[in-house]
N, C-alpha and C positions, 0 to 999 in steps of 0.2 A: 847813489840808489837811493830808489824809495822805501816809503811804507805806508800798504793802503791799507784801510777796509779794505776784505777783499769781497766787496756787493755783486748784487745782480747782471751789471753792464759793467764794461771798461780795465777797471784795471789789471784785471786778469787778461787782455787781452795784451800788456803793456810789460808788465813785471812775469817776468818765472824767477817767482817765489825760488827765497834762499844766492836768488844766481846772478841779475841782479836786484834786489831790492828784496822788500817784505809781500807779505799779504797775508793781514793780521784779521779772528775771525772780525766781522763784524760787533763796533761798538766795546768787544778786547781792550778794552783800559791798558789791563795791567800790561797785554803784551807788546803793548805797540809801545806801553815806554820802555819794556826792556830792550825789547828789538835796535831803539833807540837810542837808549846808552850802551849796546853792543858797538853800531855805528860809531856811536861818540867815542870810543875809547880803541878805536882799531881803524891806523889810518890803514892798514897793509889791506884789510878787507870792503874799506869803505874802492880804495882804489883800484881793485878789484871788480868788485860788483859797478862800479862808472862803471870802468873794462867794458863791462857785459851792457851796460846798458848803451851805452853808445854801436858797439857789435846789435843791436837788437834791433834798435832806431831805424841806422844803414841798411837792414836788409828785411823789413818790412819799412817802412816806413818812409824811404827816401824819396825825390819825385821818378826816379826811372819806376819803381816800381809800382807806387801808388800811380801815374798816368796809365803802363803792366797794364792793370787791373783796372778802368775808363779803359782804355781802349777793346778790352775781350768783352765787358761788357757792351760797350756799344754795335760791338759786333754779332753776339750772344744777339740786341736786340733785332739790330737789318738784318740779320738771319730769319727770325723768326716775327718779323711780319708781315 
């Protein structure tokens, strides 16, 4: 599982807070440390969140999904040309 500061672009697109990792208010180092301790002390939680992370990657970022999105974009561009 991932712990990340919830900055303007990036992490929220990949991490589902409390499901596949944690999104922490930007620069909140105490909360970051607390979530890190939580994950370090709970093997079952790490396994559960890790499995959810793999599921998200497969459903949103697999080669097939990304290629389909590219093909749809190219088709829209072609139709608008």
